[in-house]
N, CA, C and O atoms as a DFTB+ gen file, in Angstrom:
340 C
 N C O
     1  1      11.157       3.609     -17.265
     2  2      10.675       2.884     -16.232
     3  2      10.602       1.405     -16.831
     4  3      10.317       1.421     -18.028
     5  1      10.796       0.096     -16.277
     6  2      10.610      -0.762     -16.685
     7  2       9.247      -1.474     -16.956
     8  3       8.426      -1.159     -16.094
     9  1       8.771      -2.308     -17.859
    10  2       7.360      -2.506     -18.094
    11  2       6.845      -3.332     -17.196
    12  3       7.311      -4.459     -17.362
    13  1       6.007      -3.270     -16.219
    14  2       5.730      -4.277     -15.360
    15  2       4.173      -4.793     -16.026
    16  3       3.456      -3.948     -16.565
    17  1       3.805      -6.014     -15.947
    18  2       2.752      -6.553     -16.285
    19  2       1.975      -7.378     -15.197
    20  3       2.460      -7.785     -14.141
    21  1       0.864      -7.528     -15.574
    22  2      -0.298      -8.282     -14.864
    23  2       0.124      -9.954     -14.692
    24  3       0.094     -10.606     -15.736
    25  1       0.514     -10.674     -13.425
    26  2       0.429     -11.963     -13.653
    27  2       0.175     -12.522     -12.280
    28  3       0.453     -11.922     -11.242
    29  1      -0.320     -13.596     -12.344
    30  2      -0.818     -14.725     -11.217
    31  2       0.256     -15.912     -10.863
    32  3       0.744     -16.711     -11.661
    33  1       0.478     -15.820      -9.542
    34  2       0.751     -17.081      -9.005
    35  2       0.137     -17.931      -8.645
    36  3       0.269     -18.014      -7.424
    37  1      -0.689     -18.876      -9.133
    38  2      -1.529     -19.968      -8.754
    39  2      -0.861     -20.880      -8.111
    40  3      -1.564     -21.820      -7.741
    41  1       0.294     -20.947      -7.832
    42  2       0.633     -21.797      -6.818
    43  2       0.775     -21.568      -5.726
    44  3       0.913     -22.455      -4.883
    45  1       0.777     -20.127      -5.425
    46  2       0.757     -19.840      -4.164
    47  2      -0.469     -20.473      -3.541
    48  3      -1.589     -20.633      -4.027
    49  1       0.103     -20.859      -2.114
    50  2      -1.146     -21.435      -1.267
    51  2      -2.102     -20.496      -0.947
    52  3      -3.196     -20.985      -0.665
    53  1      -2.017     -19.254      -0.904
    54  2      -2.765     -18.135      -0.421
    55  2      -3.728     -17.563      -1.450
    56  3      -4.782     -16.973      -1.212
    57  1      -3.066     -17.898      -2.907
    58  2      -3.962     -17.353      -3.986
    59  2      -5.440     -17.451      -4.288
    60  3      -5.752     -18.637      -4.394
    61  1      -6.423     -16.665      -4.458
    62  2      -5.818     -15.354      -4.281
    63  2      -6.112     -14.834      -3.122
    64  3      -7.191     -15.128      -2.607
    65  1      -5.105     -13.850      -2.394
    66  2      -5.076     -13.699      -0.730
    67  2      -6.040     -12.815      -0.460
    68  3      -6.331     -12.767       0.735
    69  1      -6.581     -12.162      -1.104
    70  2      -7.983     -11.224      -0.747
    71  2      -9.235     -11.211      -1.495
    72  3      -9.333     -11.343      -2.715
    73  1     -10.267     -11.025      -0.590
    74  2     -11.422     -11.320      -0.935
    75  2     -11.711     -10.059      -1.559
    76  3     -11.017      -9.095      -1.238
    77  1     -12.898      -9.881      -2.647
    78  2     -13.509      -8.868      -2.943
    79  2     -12.765      -8.457      -4.777
    80  3     -13.001      -7.450      -5.444
    81  1     -11.826      -9.696      -5.165
    82  2     -11.521      -9.459      -6.431
    83  2     -11.696     -10.694      -7.043
    84  3     -11.198     -11.610      -6.389
    85  1     -12.386     -11.119      -8.363
    86  2     -12.832     -12.018      -8.752
    87  2     -11.357     -12.502      -9.407
    88  3     -10.599     -11.733      -9.999
    89  1     -11.082     -14.094      -9.156
    90  2     -10.025     -14.866      -9.610
    91  2      -9.101     -14.339     -10.727
    92  3      -7.874     -14.250     -10.757
    93  1      -9.972     -14.041     -11.570
    94  2      -9.234     -13.912     -13.228
    95  2      -8.992     -12.492     -13.248
    96  3      -8.417     -12.117     -14.270
    97  1      -9.284     -11.545     -12.358
    98  2      -8.746     -10.260     -12.340
    99  2      -7.688     -10.055     -11.476
   100  3      -7.094      -8.991     -11.649
   101  1      -7.305     -10.742     -10.634
   102  2      -6.503     -10.699      -9.388
   103  2      -4.937     -10.846      -9.663
   104  3      -4.535     -11.933     -10.077
   105  1      -4.204      -9.997      -9.493
   106  2      -2.783      -9.681      -9.737
   107  2      -2.036     -10.051      -8.813
   108  3      -2.366      -9.807      -7.652
   109  1      -0.765     -10.778      -9.121
   110  2       0.190     -10.783      -7.639
   111  2       1.418      -9.982      -7.780
   112  3       2.453     -10.104      -7.125
   113  1       1.117      -8.998      -8.893
   114  2       2.339      -8.217      -9.083
   115  2       3.005      -7.075      -7.839
   116  3       4.118      -6.564      -7.965
   117  1       2.324      -6.883      -6.964
   118  2       2.542      -6.186      -5.875
   119  2       2.219      -6.997      -4.700
   120  3       1.411      -6.480      -3.929
   121  1       2.723      -8.282      -4.358
   122  2       2.508      -9.121      -3.345
   123  2       3.091      -8.480      -2.125
   124  3       2.616      -8.661      -1.004
   125  1       4.198      -7.678      -2.387
   126  2       4.737      -7.065      -1.134
   127  2       4.293      -5.553      -1.908
   128  3       4.721      -5.320      -3.038
   129  1       3.337      -4.493      -1.137
   130  2       2.920      -3.460      -1.766
   131  2       4.267      -2.436      -1.203
   132  3       4.824      -2.262      -0.119
   133  1       4.413      -1.917      -2.529
   134  2       5.739      -0.622      -2.270
   135  2       5.182       0.458      -1.575
   136  3       5.956       1.165      -0.930
   137  1       3.826       0.755      -1.585
   138  2       3.441       1.601      -0.912
   139  2       3.327       1.656       0.719
   140  3       3.080       2.693       1.334
   141  1       3.511       0.579       1.228
   142  2       3.717       0.253       2.432
   143  2       4.593       0.952       3.163
   144  3       4.420       0.913       4.381
   145  1       5.730       1.750       2.636
   146  2       6.703       2.560       3.197
   147  2       6.205       3.898       3.468
   148  3       6.843       4.668       4.187
   149  1       5.273       4.164       3.014
   150  2       4.633       5.632       2.955
   151  2       3.525       5.660       3.914
   152  3       2.580       6.429       3.733
   153  1       3.582       4.823       4.985
   154  2       2.653       4.471       6.073
   155  2       1.260       5.275       5.909
   156  3       0.625       4.966       4.900
   157  1       0.790       6.085       6.598
   158  2      -0.511       6.563       6.466
   159  2      -0.700       7.018       5.147
   160  3      -1.816       6.824       4.666
   161  1       0.313       7.690       4.328
   162  2      -0.091       8.316       2.927
   163  2      -0.016       7.562       2.174
   164  3       0.262       8.106       1.106
   165  1      -0.159       5.943       2.026
   166  2      -0.066       5.036       1.234
   167  2      -1.334       5.171       0.203
   168  3      -1.165       5.025      -1.007
   169  1      -2.430       5.419       0.690
   170  2      -3.773       5.613      -0.062
   171  2      -4.639       4.442       0.066
   172  3      -5.817       4.493      -0.289
   173  1      -4.025       3.226       0.637
   174  2      -5.059       1.935       0.634
   175  2      -5.831       1.885       2.157
   176  3      -5.975       2.830       2.932
   177  1      -6.218       0.671       2.307
   178  2      -7.105       0.398       3.184
   179  2      -6.352      -0.371       4.376
   180  3      -6.243      -1.585       4.203
   181  1      -5.890       0.087       5.401
   182  2      -5.040      -0.680       6.374
   183  2      -5.814       0.022       7.844
   184  3      -6.659       0.910       7.956
   185  1      -5.093      -0.825       8.863
   186  2      -5.344      -0.687      10.082
   187  2      -4.189      -0.841      10.872
   188  3      -3.196      -1.205      10.241
   189  1      -4.050      -0.666      12.065
   190  2      -3.074      -0.962      13.129
   191  2      -3.309      -1.952      13.917
   192  3      -4.486      -2.063      14.260
   193  1      -2.444      -2.846      14.391
   194  2      -2.624      -3.777      15.270
   195  2      -2.371      -3.111      16.743
   196  3      -2.077      -1.923      16.877
   197  1      -2.492      -3.845      17.617
   198  2      -2.363      -3.476      19.029
   199  2      -0.987      -3.031      19.375
   200  3      -0.772      -2.159      20.217
   201  1      -0.041      -3.662      18.692
   202  2       1.302      -3.482      18.846
   203  2       1.726      -2.396      17.677
   204  3       2.915      -2.160      17.465
   205  1       0.986      -1.946      17.155
   206  2       1.389      -0.695      16.198
   207  2       1.790      -0.786      14.814
   208  3       2.099       0.189      14.128
   209  1       1.776      -2.194      14.359
   210  2       2.104      -2.775      13.136
   211  2       1.243      -2.586      12.152
   212  3       0.187      -3.197      12.319
   213  1       1.332      -1.825      10.984
   214  2       0.619      -1.673       9.880
   215  2      -0.319      -2.697       8.975
   216  3      -0.048      -2.834       7.782
   217  1      -1.202      -3.267       9.450
   218  2      -2.020      -4.418       8.707
   219  2      -2.562      -4.297       7.347
   220  3      -3.663      -3.752       7.271
   221  1      -2.107      -4.624       6.450
   222  2      -2.833      -4.263       5.057
   223  2      -3.569      -5.283       4.342
   224  3      -3.929      -5.204       3.167
   225  1      -3.814      -6.482       5.333
   226  2      -4.576      -7.420       4.439
   227  2      -5.831      -7.461       4.476
   228  3      -6.456      -8.522       4.472
   229  1      -6.465      -6.096       4.526
   230  2      -7.823      -6.059       4.057
   231  2      -7.673      -5.057       2.820
   232  3      -8.695      -4.595       2.312
   233  1      -6.522      -4.749       2.376
   234  2      -6.539      -3.792       1.394
   235  2      -6.328      -4.513      -0.147
   236  3      -5.390      -5.306      -0.241
   237  1      -7.076      -4.291      -1.218
   238  2      -6.989      -4.820      -2.291
   239  2      -6.075      -3.933      -3.558
   240  3      -5.750      -4.420      -4.641
   241  1      -5.794      -2.613      -3.117
   242  2      -5.217      -1.759      -4.135
   243  2      -4.117      -2.340      -4.831
   244  3      -4.086      -2.237      -6.058
   245  1      -3.132      -2.990      -4.164
   246  2      -1.836      -3.294      -4.825
   247  2      -2.157      -4.497      -6.048
   248  3      -1.442      -4.743      -7.020
   249  1      -3.320      -5.085      -5.712
   250  2      -3.570      -6.225      -6.694
   251  2      -4.775      -5.996      -7.620
   252  3      -5.394      -6.986      -8.013
   253  1      -5.139      -4.813      -7.982
   254  2      -5.901      -4.015      -8.986
   255  2      -5.337      -3.645     -10.166
   256  3      -4.337      -2.949      -9.990
   257  1      -5.642      -3.880     -11.443
   258  2      -4.724      -3.703     -12.352
   259  2      -4.645      -2.187     -12.624
   260  3      -3.668      -1.541     -13.003
   261  1      -5.992      -1.733     -12.322
   262  2      -6.103      -0.097     -12.511
   263  2      -5.328       0.770     -11.466
   264  3      -5.304       1.998     -11.392
   265  1      -4.857       0.080     -10.874
   266  2      -4.016       0.907      -9.466
   267  2      -2.617       1.359      -9.840
   268  3      -2.085       2.381      -9.409
   269  1      -1.929       0.258     -10.918
   270  2      -0.900       0.184     -11.101
   271  2       0.108       1.663     -11.488
   272  3       1.246       1.926     -11.100
   273  1      -0.691       2.348     -12.270
   274  2       0.196       3.399     -12.582
   275  2      -0.146       4.752     -11.251
   276  3       0.414       5.840     -11.118
   277  1      -0.933       4.313     -10.676
   278  2      -0.782       5.154      -9.719
   279  2       0.303       4.701      -8.328
   280  3       0.932       5.480      -7.612
   281  1       0.269       3.518      -8.268
   282  2       1.350       2.928      -7.346
   283  2       2.766       3.357      -8.239
   284  3       3.555       4.033      -7.578
   285  1       3.072       3.136      -9.260
   286  2       4.373       3.322      -9.754
   287  2       4.366       4.678      -9.795
   288  3       5.448       5.200      -9.524
   289  1       3.459       5.403     -10.054
   290  2       3.752       7.074      -9.760
   291  2       4.316       7.583      -8.476
   292  3       4.679       8.758      -8.417
   293  1       4.430       6.712      -7.334
   294  2       4.783       6.897      -6.127
   295  2       6.230       6.359      -5.895
   296  3       6.805       6.556      -4.825
   297  1       6.773       5.712      -6.872
   298  2       8.016       5.266      -6.864
   299  2       9.154       6.476      -6.084
   300  3       9.683       6.403      -4.975
   301  1       9.227       7.154      -6.740
   302  2      10.188       8.434      -6.483
   303  2      10.334       8.347      -4.730
   304  3      11.352       8.113      -4.080
   305  1       9.199       8.571      -4.329
   306  2       8.901       9.024      -2.930
   307  2       9.417       7.666      -1.942
   308  3      10.069       7.748      -0.901
   309  1       8.911       6.412      -2.611
   310  2       9.406       5.216      -1.945
   311  2      11.105       5.097      -1.952
   312  3      11.763       4.820      -0.949
   313  1      11.607       5.336      -3.151
   314  2      13.043       5.151      -3.149
   315  2      13.699       6.161      -2.364
   316  3      14.697       5.781      -1.751
   317  1      13.369       7.324      -2.252
   318  2      13.840       8.519      -1.319
   319  2      13.815       8.246      -0.012
   320  3      14.695       8.719       0.706
   321  1      12.739       7.388       0.554
   322  2      12.601       7.036       1.908
   323  2      13.426       5.917       2.110
   324  3      14.189       5.980       3.074
   325  1      13.438       5.051       1.511
   326  2      14.631       3.792       1.457
   327  2      15.774       4.279       1.539
   328  3      16.576       3.567       2.145
   329  1      16.309       5.635       0.991
   330  2      17.770       6.074       1.133
   331  2      17.883       6.762       2.151
   332  3      19.039       7.148       2.320
   333  1      17.063       7.133       3.024
   334  2      17.218       8.065       4.402
   335  2      17.964       6.860       5.212
   336  3      17.779       5.643       5.235
   337  1      18.872       7.712       5.854
   338  2      19.699       6.702       7.171
   339  2      18.877       6.431       8.312
   340  3      19.322       5.769       9.250
């Protein structure tokens, strides 16, 4: 598996895009969270909009370094979902 690391995109107009994490600890590694594809089984904090769209804007799980291994351990499931027609 590739070696993924902590990084910050401070030039992003939204950085940091979630409250509850100190700026020096905030990582942009999973700006798009790969767990999104797992729907309700992602393990994060989310809601659904009135239109039924999953809203993860309140979730800080993918931006916390200590969650990386848990997220990466789900990649086989995510890849399998992506391959389904």
